[in-house]
Each structure stands twice: as structure tokens, then as C-alpha cells.
Residue, then its C-alpha position, 0 to 999 in steps of 0.5 A: m203495419g204496411k205491407i210489402i208490394l210485388r213489382l215483378d209484373r212491372m220489372m218483367a215488362d220493362r225487360k220484355m221478359s214473359l212468365n215463360d222466360l223467367a221461370e226457366k231462367v230461374g229455375v222455378t215452376n210457371v205457377n210459382l212465378s205466377k203467384m209471386k207475380n200477382g203477390r199471392i205469397s208470404a215469403i221468397r228464398f234469397s236464392t230465388l230473388e238472387a236469381i230473378c235480379d240475376a235474370l232480370s239484371c235487377q236490384p231486389g229494390d226494383i222488385l220489392e216495395y215496402d208501403p207503410s200506409a197500406e192495409g194487410g201483411g200475410e200476403e207480401a212476398a213468398e214462394s211454395 
């Protein structure tokens, strides 16, 4: 089974946006956004994904990537 990989860190770097700035714009805590950025989540609400895409002016596919050859499947993309 493949794995969903979060590329939030790359998108934040491309947009020169800090974790604190993005957390404020999205309305989530720094802790939850940090977990998301580091791929330590298992689900994400569409409303949160929409807010992230709005704040970063990007598409969900810019943040989420599917790797069919990767091992794992429990620590993909989530929110506490």
C-alpha cells in the first residue's frame, strides 16, 4: 500500500510563510500545523485544507502527494 506525503513545508518555503503566520491565517494551533508540516497526522478536514490552500494560494495537489511505492499508511495526512 502506498503513502500520502505532505509537502506543506515545501509550499511554505516557496511562499516564504512562517509556521506562525500560516497558523494564524488558517485558524489552527501551531502545534497542529507543525504536526501537519512534519507528516505526523492521519487525517485532515477539508475545511482546514481549503484554508491552507487559500492562505498559500495553491491547490491541494501542491501540498499532498501520493507515493504508491512507499511503505506505510497510518501516518499520512491528518489533523488533531
